[in-house]
C-alpha positions as CSV (number, residue, x, y, z in Angstrom):
1,M,-54.5,33.5,-13.0
2,P,-51.7,34.9,-10.8
3,P,-52.7,37.6,-8.3
4,L,-52.4,41.3,-9.2
5,L,-50.7,41.9,-5.9
6,S,-48.9,39.3,-3.8
7,V,-47.5,40.1,-0.3
8,R,-45.4,37.4,1.5
9,G,-43.9,37.6,4.9
10,L,-43.9,41.4,5.1
11,S,-42.3,42.7,8.3
12,K,-41.3,46.1,9.6
13,A,-40.0,47.4,12.9
14,F,-39.4,50.9,14.1
15,G,-36.8,50.7,16.8
16,G,-38.2,48.2,19.4
17,L,-41.7,48.3,18.0
18,Q,-42.6,45.5,15.6
19,A,-45.2,47.4,13.5
20,V,-45.9,44.6,11.0
21,R,-45.0,40.9,11.5
22,A,-44.9,38.4,8.7
23,I,-48.1,39.6,6.9
24,S,-49.1,37.6,3.7
25,F,-52.0,38.0,1.4
26,D,-53.0,38.0,-2.3
27,L,-55.2,40.4,-4.2
28,A,-56.8,39.3,-7.4
29,A,-57.4,41.7,-10.3
30,G,-60.9,43.3,-10.0
31,E,-61.2,42.5,-6.3
32,I,-61.9,44.8,-3.4
33,L,-60.0,43.9,-0.3
34,G,-60.5,45.7,3.0
35,I,-57.9,45.8,5.9
36,I,-59.4,46.5,9.3
37,G,-58.1,46.6,12.8
38,P,-57.8,48.9,15.8
39,N,-55.4,51.9,15.9
40,G,-51.8,50.7,16.1
41,A,-52.7,47.4,14.3
42,G,-50.1,48.1,11.6
43,K,-52.6,48.8,8.7
44,S,-51.0,52.1,7.6
45,T,-47.5,50.6,7.8
46,V,-48.6,47.8,5.4
47,F,-49.9,50.4,3.0
48,S,-46.7,52.5,3.3
49,L,-44.6,49.4,2.6
50,I,-46.6,48.4,-0.5
51,A,-46.7,52.0,-1.8
52,G,-42.9,52.4,-1.3
53,Q,-43.1,55.1,1.4
54,E,-41.3,52.7,3.8
55,R,-38.8,49.9,3.1
56,P,-39.6,46.5,4.5
57,D,-37.2,44.7,6.9
58,A,-38.3,41.4,5.4
59,G,-40.7,39.9,3.0
60,D,-41.6,40.2,-0.7
61,I,-44.1,42.4,-2.5
62,A,-45.0,41.6,-6.2
63,F,-47.2,43.7,-8.4
64,E,-48.3,42.1,-11.7
65,G,-45.6,39.4,-11.1
66,R,-42.8,41.9,-10.7
67,A,-41.0,42.5,-7.4
68,I,-41.6,46.1,-6.0
69,G,-40.5,45.7,-2.4
70,G,-38.1,48.5,-1.6
71,L,-38.7,50.5,-4.8
72,R,-39.3,54.3,-4.4
73,A,-42.9,55.4,-4.3
74,E,-42.7,57.3,-7.6
75,S,-41.4,54.2,-9.4
76,I,-44.2,52.1,-7.9
77,A,-46.8,54.7,-8.9
78,R,-45.5,54.7,-12.5
79,R,-46.1,50.9,-12.6
80,G,-49.8,51.5,-11.8
81,L,-50.1,51.2,-8.0
82,V,-51.2,54.4,-6.5
83,K,-52.1,55.3,-2.9
84,T,-54.5,58.0,-1.6
85,F,-54.1,59.6,1.7
86,Q,-56.2,59.4,4.9
87,T,-56.2,63.2,5.1
88,S,-56.9,64.6,1.7
89,R,-54.2,67.1,0.7
90,P,-55.4,69.2,-2.3
91,F,-53.3,72.2,-3.4
92,S,-55.5,74.9,-1.9
93,S,-54.2,77.6,-4.2
94,M,-55.3,75.6,-7.2
95,T,-58.8,74.8,-8.7
96,F,-60.3,71.3,-8.6
97,L,-59.2,70.9,-12.2
98,E,-55.7,72.0,-11.7
99,N,-55.3,69.6,-8.7
100,V,-56.3,66.6,-10.9
101,M,-54.0,67.8,-13.7
102,V,-51.1,67.3,-11.3
103,G,-51.9,63.6,-11.3
104,A,-52.2,63.5,-15.1
105,L,-48.9,65.4,-15.6
106,A,-47.2,62.6,-13.5
107,R,-47.8,60.5,-16.6
108,R,-45.6,62.9,-18.5
109,V,-48.3,64.0,-20.9
110,G,-48.7,67.4,-22.4
111,L,-50.6,70.2,-20.8
112,E,-53.7,70.0,-23.0
113,R,-53.9,66.2,-22.6
114,A,-53.5,66.6,-18.9
115,R,-56.4,69.1,-18.8
116,A,-58.6,66.6,-20.8
117,V,-57.8,63.7,-18.5
118,A,-58.4,65.8,-15.4
119,M,-61.9,66.8,-16.7
120,E,-62.7,63.2,-17.5
121,Q,-61.8,62.1,-13.9
122,L,-63.8,65.0,-12.4
123,V,-66.8,63.7,-14.3
124,T,-66.1,60.2,-13.0
125,V,-66.1,61.3,-9.4
126,G,-69.0,63.7,-9.8
127,L,-67.1,67.0,-9.4
128,A,-67.2,68.4,-13.0
129,D,-69.4,71.3,-11.8
130,Q,-66.6,72.3,-9.4
131,A,-63.8,72.2,-12.0
132,H,-62.9,75.9,-11.8
133,S,-63.7,76.3,-8.1
134,P,-60.8,76.8,-5.6
135,A,-59.9,73.5,-3.9
136,A,-59.6,75.5,-0.6
137,W,-63.4,75.6,-0.6
138,A,-63.9,71.8,-0.9
139,S,-65.9,70.0,1.8
140,T,-64.6,66.8,3.3
141,G,-66.6,64.7,0.9
142,Q,-65.4,66.7,-2.0
143,R,-61.8,66.4,-0.8
144,K,-62.1,62.6,-0.7
145,R,-63.5,62.6,-4.3
146,L,-60.8,65.0,-5.5
147,E,-58.1,62.8,-4.0
148,I,-59.6,59.8,-5.9
149,A,-59.8,61.8,-9.1
150,R,-56.2,62.9,-8.8
151,A,-55.1,59.3,-8.3
152,L,-57.3,58.1,-11.2
153,A,-55.6,60.7,-13.5
154,T,-52.4,58.7,-13.1
155,A,-54.1,55.7,-14.8
156,P,-53.6,53.2,-12.0
157,R,-54.5,49.5,-12.1
158,L,-54.5,49.2,-8.3
159,L,-55.7,51.9,-5.9
160,L,-54.8,51.9,-2.2
161,L,-57.4,53.9,-0.4
162,D,-56.5,55.0,3.2
163,E,-59.8,55.5,5.1
164,P,-61.8,56.8,2.1
165,F,-64.9,57.2,4.4
166,G,-63.2,58.9,7.3
167,G,-64.9,62.2,8.4
168,V,-67.6,61.9,5.7
169,D,-71.3,62.2,6.4
170,R,-73.8,59.4,5.6
171,P,-75.1,60.7,2.3
172,S,-71.5,61.2,1.0
173,I,-70.6,57.7,2.2
174,D,-73.4,56.3,0.2
175,A,-72.2,58.2,-2.9
176,L,-68.6,57.2,-2.3
177,I,-69.6,53.5,-2.1
178,R,-71.4,53.8,-5.4
179,L,-68.4,55.5,-6.9
180,L,-65.9,52.9,-5.7
181,A,-68.2,50.0,-6.8
182,G,-68.5,51.7,-10.2
183,L,-64.7,51.9,-10.5
184,R,-64.5,48.1,-9.8
185,S,-67.1,47.5,-12.4
186,D,-64.9,49.3,-14.9
187,G,-62.0,47.0,-14.0
188,M,-60.2,48.8,-11.2
189,T,-58.8,46.8,-8.3
190,L,-59.1,48.3,-4.8
191,L,-57.3,47.8,-1.5
192,L,-58.5,49.9,1.4
193,I,-58.0,50.6,5.0
194,E,-61.3,51.5,6.8
195,H,-62.7,51.8,10.3
196,N,-66.3,52.2,9.1
197,L,-67.5,48.6,9.2
198,D,-70.9,49.3,7.7
199,A,-69.1,50.7,4.6
200,V,-66.8,47.7,4.6
201,H,-69.7,45.3,4.6
202,R,-71.4,47.1,1.8
203,L,-68.4,47.4,-0.5
204,V,-65.6,44.8,-0.1
205,D,-65.4,41.2,-1.3
206,R,-62.9,40.1,1.4
207,V,-61.5,41.4,4.7
208,L,-58.1,41.0,6.3
209,A,-58.1,41.8,10.1
210,M,-54.9,42.9,11.8
211,H,-54.0,43.3,15.5
212,L,-50.6,44.2,16.9
213,G,-48.9,43.9,13.5
214,E,-50.2,40.4,12.7
215,R,-53.0,39.0,10.6
216,I,-55.7,37.5,12.9
217,A,-58.5,36.7,10.4
218,E,-59.3,36.8,6.7
219,G,-62.4,36.0,4.8
220,T,-65.8,37.5,4.0
221,P,-66.8,40.7,5.9
222,Q,-69.5,38.8,7.7
223,A,-67.2,36.0,8.9
224,V,-64.3,38.2,9.9
225,T,-66.4,40.8,11.9
226,A,-68.0,37.8,13.7
227,D,-64.6,36.2,14.5
228,P,-64.1,36.3,18.3
229,R,-60.5,37.5,17.9
230,V,-61.6,40.4,15.8
231,V,-64.5,41.3,18.1
232,Q,-62.2,41.3,21.1
233,A,-59.2,43.1,19.4
234,Y,-61.0,45.6,17.1
235,L,-64.4,46.1,18.5
236,G,-63.5,45.9,22.2
237,A,-66.5,43.6,22.9
238,S,-66.7,40.0,24.0
239,E,-69.7,38.9,21.9
240,P,-69.8,38.7,18.1
241,A,-73.3,40.2,18.3
242,H,-71.8,43.5,19.2
243,A,-70.2,43.7,15.7
């Protein structure tokens, strides 16, 4: 079976800075792949290139066998590849429900259908009891769930999650892991950037590690976080045991 997402030789420079250099990987349908690396490794740039927020200098990106490299973000989203943001950005003047309706309306459905879809996704992420509360009151954990619900309302086949566990307390992390694992069980494919290695170990099938714009390791979470190159570059330690 061909991969759901295929990235080949992806490169991007900003002036004299080579942010991403010849990155290649495949993502199978139903898989969870994590990208790790220190700040400045190029992870967010890879996400921006895949999601259409930046144009690659070189390389190819294919989603469901169709080239998407260089397409606009909204065109890519309509094809079923949707990215969440590291810092959740709800519309604070709207309720939880209205925020998720924005995602549903992107599918060009009617208002009542958008309302029904939004409520379904609030149930999925465990926020149904907050449907009519102002999003301005949301905690960090609730904002993360709200961001996911809004993305799910667009009916994606692949979710790009930018640090879904960032700034979230341990009980909320546990609940988010269960939520994301449940989405995968329902057929969703996930690609995520994450610094929380404990969450990565508990959730993903495979890890790709980056450093200075290049891929330095790929494999199971256990193998990658024990790789001396990753320990040195990402964890700032000299012994795998420190991972």
